C-alpha positions in Angstrom: -3.3 -40.8 32.4 -5.9 -37.9 32.0 -7.6 -37.2 29.0 -5.5 -34.0 28.2 -2.3 -36.0 28.6 -3.6 -38.5 26.3 -4.3 -35.9 23.8 -0.8 -34.3 24.0 0.7 -37.7 23.7 -1.3 -38.2 20.4 -0.2 -34.8 19.2 3.4 -35.6 19.8 2.9 -38.9 17.8 1.6 -36.9 14.8 4.5 -34.4 15.0 7.0 -37.4 15.2 5.3 -39.6 12.6 7.6 -41.6 10.1 9.0 -39.7 7.3 8.7 -36.3 9.4 11.9 -34.9 10.9 11.5 -32.8 13.9 13.6 -29.6 14.5 14.3 -27.7 17.5 15.0 -24.0 16.6 16.6 -21.6 18.9 14.2 -19.5 21.0 16.6 -16.5 20.6 16.7 -15.3 17.1 18.2 -12.3 15.0 15.4 -9.8 14.6 16.7 -8.4 11.3 15.2 -11.0 8.9 11.5 -10.6 10.7 11.8 -6.9 9.8 13.1 -7.5 6.3 10.6 -10.3 5.4 7.5 -9.6 7.6 7.6 -5.8 7.7 7.0 -3.2 10.5 3.6 -4.3 11.5 4.7 -8.0 12.5 7.9 -6.4 14.0 5.8 -4.5 16.4 4.8 -7.8 17.9 8.3 -9.0 18.5 9.8 -9.4 22.0 13.4 -7.7 21.5 16.5 -7.3 23.3 20.0 -6.0 22.3 22.9 -8.3 22.5 26.3 -6.8 23.6 27.6 -7.6 19.9 25.1 -4.6 18.9 22.8 -7.1 17.3 19.0 -7.0 17.8 17.5 -10.2 18.8 13.9 -11.4 19.3 12.3 -14.2 21.2 11.1 -16.7 18.7 7.7 -15.4 17.3 6.8 -18.2 14.9 8.6 -21.2 13.3 8.4 -20.9 9.6 11.3 -18.6 9.2 13.6 -20.5 11.4 12.5 -23.8 10.1 13.1 -22.5 6.3 16.8 -21.5 7.6 17.4 -24.8 8.9 16.6 -26.4 5.6 18.7 -24.0 3.7 21.7 -24.9 6.1 21.5 -28.7 5.3 18.9 -30.1 3.2 19.2 -30.6 -0.6 16.0 -32.3 -1.6 12.3 -32.8 -0.5 12.1 -32.6 3.2 9.2 -32.6 5.9 10.1 -31.0 9.2 7.8 -30.6 12.1 7.9 -28.6 15.4 6.4 -28.1 18.8 7.3 -25.5 21.3 6.7 -22.0 22.5 6.4 -18.9 20.5 6.4 -15.0 22.0 4.6 -12.1 20.8 3.4 -8.8 22.0 -0.2 -8.0 22.9 -1.8 -4.9 24.0 -1.1 -6.0 27.6 2.5 -7.1 27.3 4.3 -10.0 25.7 2.6 -13.3 25.8 3.8 -17.0 25.3 2.0 -19.5 23.2 2.6 -23.1 22.1 2.4 -23.9 18.5 2.9 -27.3 16.7 3.3 -27.5 12.8 4.5 -29.1 9.8 6.6 -27.7 6.9 6.9 -29.5 3.7 9.8 -28.1 1.3 11.0 -28.9 -2.0 8.0 -31.4 -2.7 7.7 -32.6 -6.2 4.0 -31.7 -6.3 3.0 -28.7 -4.6 -0.7 -29.3 -4.6 -0.1 -32.8 -3.1 2.1 -31.1 -0.3 -0.7 -28.7 0.5 -3.2 -31.5 0.8 -0.7 -33.2 3.3 -0.7 -30.1 5.2 -4.3 -29.8 5.3 -4.4 -33.5 6.4 -1.8 -32.6 9.2 -4.0 -29.8 10.4 -7.2 -31.8 10.3 -5.5 -34.6 12.2 -4.2 -32.1 15.0 -7.7 -30.9 15.6 -9.3 -34.3 15.6 -6.7 -35.1 18.3 -8.8 -32.6 20.4 -12.1 -34.1 19.1 -12.7 -31.1 16.8 -13.9 -32.7 13.4 -15.8 -30.0 11.8 -13.9 -26.5 12.1 -15.0 -23.5 10.1 -12.4 -23.3 7.3 -11.5 -20.3 5.4 -9.4 -20.4 2.1 -8.0 -17.7 0.1 -5.8 -17.6 -2.6 -2.6 -15.3 -3.2 -2.2 -16.6 -6.7 -5.7 -15.7 -7.9 -5.3 -12.2 -6.7 -1.9 -11.7 -8.2 -3.1 -13.3 -11.7 -6.1 -11.0 -11.8 -3.8 -8.1 -10.9 -1.5 -9.0 -13.8 -4.1 -9.3 -16.3 -6.2 -6.0 -15.6 -5.5 -2.8 -17.4 -3.3 -0.7 -14.8 -0.1 1.2 -14.8 2.7 -1.1 -13.7 3.9 1.3 -11.1 0.7 0.5 -9.1 0.8 -3.4 -9.1 3.3 -3.9 -6.4 1.8 -1.4 -4.2 -1.6 -2.9 -4.4 -0.2 -6.3 -4.1 1.5 -5.2 -0.9 -1.7 -4.2 0.7 -3.5 -7.7 -0.1 -4.4 -9.1 3.1 -4.7 -5.7 4.7 -8.5 -5.0 3.8 -8.8 -1.5 5.3 -5.6 -0.3 3.8 -6.2 -1.9 0.4 -9.8 -0.5 0.3 -8.4 3.0 1.3 -5.9 2.8 -1.6 -8.4 1.9 -4.2 -10.7 4.6 -3.0 -7.8 7.1 -3.3 -7.1 5.8 -6.8 -10.7 6.2 -7.9 -10.7 10.1 -7.1 -10.0 11.6 -10.4 -9.5 15.0 -8.6 -6.3 13.8 -6.5 -2.9 15.2 -6.4 -2.2 14.3 -10.1 -4.1 17.6 -11.2 -1.9 19.6 -9.0 1.5 18.4 -10.0 4.4 20.7 -11.4 7.0 18.5 -13.0 10.5 19.7 -12.3 14.1 18.2 -13.2 15.6 16.2 -10.3 18.6 18.6 -10.1 16.5 21.6 -9.5 14.3 19.9 -6.9 17.5 18.7 -5.0 18.8 22.2 -4.8 15.4 23.6 -3.8 15.1 21.1 -0.9 18.8 21.4 0.1 18.0 25.4 0.0 15.0 24.8 2.4 17.0 22.5 4.7 19.8 25.1 5.3 17.4 27.7 6.1 15.7 25.6 8.5 18.8 24.7 10.2 18.4 21.0 9.2 21.7 19.0 8.5 22.4 17.9 5.1 24.4 15.0 6.1 22.5 13.5 8.9 18.9 11.8 8.5 17.3 11.8 5.2 19.3 13.6 2.3 18.0 16.1 -0.1 18.4 13.4 -2.8 16.3 10.8 -0.8 13.6 13.5 -0.4 13.7 14.6 -3.8 13.5 10.9 -5.2 10.6 10.1 -2.9 8.8 13.2 -4.0 9.3 12.3 -7.6 8.1 8.7 -6.9 4.9 10.1 -5.5 4.7 12.5 -8.4 4.9 9.5 -10.8 2.4 7.4 -8.9 0.0 10.3 -8.9 0.3 10.9 -12.5 -0.3 7.1 -13.3 -4.1 6.9 -14.0 -5.9 3.8 -13.0 -8.9 3.1 -15.1 -12.3 3.2 -13.1 -13.2 -0.2 -14.5 -10.1 -1.8 -12.9 -10.9 -0.3 -9.6 -14.5 -1.2 -9.7 -13.3 -5.0 -10.7 -10.7 -5.2 -8.1 -13.2 -3.8 -5.4 -15.9 -6.4 -6.5 -13.6 -9.1 -6.5 -12.3 -8.5 -3.0 -16.0 -8.1 -1.4 -16.7 -11.8 -2.7 -16.9 -14.3 0.2 -19.1 -17.3 1.0 -19.3 -21.0 0.4 -16.4 -22.1 -1.7 -18.6 -23.2 -4.7 -20.8 -20.1 -4.8 -17.9 -17.7 -4.2 -16.0 -19.3 -6.9 -18.9 -19.1 -9.3 -19.2 -15.4 -8.7 -15.8 -14.9 -9.3 -16.0 -16.8 -12.7 -18.8 -14.5 -13.8 -17.0 -11.4 -12.6 -13.7 -12.2 -14.4 -15.2 -13.9 -17.6 -12.7 -11.8 -19.8 -9.8 -12.9 -17.8 -8.5 -16.6 -18.3 -5.2 -18.4 -18.5 -3.3 -18.0 -15.3 -6.3 -17.2 -13.2 -8.4 -19.8 -14.4 -5.8 -22.4 -13.3 -5.4 -20.8 -9.8 -9.2 -21.0 -9.6 -9.4 -24.6 -10.5 -6.8 -25.5 -7.8 -8.5 -23.6 -5.2 -12.0 -25.6 -6.2 -9.9 -28.9 -6.1 -8.8 -27.9 -2.5 -12.2 -26.9 -1.3 -14.0 -30.1 -2.5 -11.2 -32.2 -0.9 -11.5 -30.5 2.5 -15.3 -30.8 2.1 -15.0 -34.5 1.6 -12.5 -35.0 4.4 -14.6 -33.1 7.1 -18.4 -33.4 6.0 -19.6 -31.2 8.9 -17.1 -28.5 8.1 -18.1 -25.1 6.4 -15.5 -24.4 3.7 -15.7 -20.5 2.8 -13.6 -18.8 0.1 -12.8 -15.3 0.9 -11.3 -13.6 -2.1 -9.8 -10.9 0.2 -8.2 -13.2 2.7 -4.3 -13.7 2.9 -1.8 -13.7 5.9 -0.2 -10.4 6.1 3.2 -11.7 4.9 3.9 -11.2 1.2 5.9 -14.3 1.0 2.7 -16.4 0.7 2.0 -17.5 -2.9 -0.7 -19.7 -3.4 -3.7 -21.1 -1.5 -3.9 -19.9 2.2 -6.2 -21.0 5.0 -7.5 -20.8 8.4 -9.4 -23.1 10.6 -11.6 -21.8 13.6 -13.3 -23.5 16.2 -16.9 -23.0 17.9 -15.3 -20.2 19.8 -14.1 -18.3 16.7 -10.2 -18.7 17.6 -8.1 -19.6 14.9 -6.9 -23.2 15.7 -4.8 -23.8 12.5 -3.5 -21.6 9.7 -0.9 -21.8 6.9 -0.7 -22.3 3.1 1.9 -22.1 0.4 4.9 -19.7 0.7 7.2 -20.5 -2.2 8.9 -17.1 -2.3 10.4 -17.5 1.2 13.2 -19.6 0.7 14.7 -17.5 -2.3 14.4 -14.4 -0.3 16.6 -16.1 2.4 19.2 -17.0 -0.1 18.1 -20.0 -2.0 19.6 -20.0 -5.6 16.2 -21.3 -6.9 12.4 -21.3 -6.2 11.7 -24.0 -3.5 8.2 -25.1 -3.4 6.9 -25.0 0.4 3.8 -25.4 2.1 3.2 -25.6 5.8 1.0 -24.8 8.9 0.9 -24.0 12.5 -1.7 -25.1 15.1 -2.3 -23.4 18.3 -1.9 -25.9 21.1 -3.4 -24.0 24.2 -6.4 -23.1 21.9 -7.0 -26.6 20.8 -6.8 -27.7 24.6 -9.5 -24.8 25.6 -11.5 -25.9 22.8 -11.7 -29.4 24.0 -12.1 -28.5 27.7 -14.0 -25.3 27.7 
């Protein structure tokens, strides 16, 4: 048996370990849920096809969503589900097939113990390929959401800022725009909705546009009024400075969390709890892999807004992401669960692990 074959066998044993149920989701999935939950940016990575039934399908782009759907169809209590198989995504030069393995822990009694088990799985998978000291980046969706809830800011802006978390350029651009006191709000002329709809309808008729196909005059008016309300909602400069300074913090977990504690000294409660959770996981990871560098990046998050708590990436010597995941306890409710279901999981990139082990 070759060394690579032995490593593959060891990975299979990890995936099929006692207490874990291996799942085999279909490779052809309805694309709608991915657009609904992951947004247009992720949607551009899908490999799509249209069925004769008019439904748009995609080749499986990842495992988390179909694993969660599998759980909702049959499981009632705690579950540990694993997988190994291909995923398909678009790249600049066309669609590419990758191989992923992973673990998803659902409805566990202790969310932090579940995440620790996910970290152990990811570390064990990397160790199979002789990678014992990866570079680990931690982030916390919970910390950012708690800070956003605590600072002074009009409620209308909170979900929009949260939606951009994990998109550094987009969020920085938004904060820069909010910091401009001479923006659109100074030029707004308030008009009643009915009058605005009538004005838009008239201009559409003049331009030869249909009032019944495409966006209606009502939709255009509501979007304008929404933008008007946003522009008029003043965000204090102090808040923008605080959020910008927070998002720039990155470094060793201990140092970064110390900087954050000093920065947000006025904000306690849920934020302090979230920060203590990150500190505990960072310490456990450092103890598990003494050679690893554990970094906390305040602005780091997957670009999927169903993540809720601690998130992470593990990188190898070549700087490729070898494993990634975290806590995503919003997902199952969005898929129809009648209650909040604690969830944590990770994916490991098998091809990258093999290249890392055999450069």
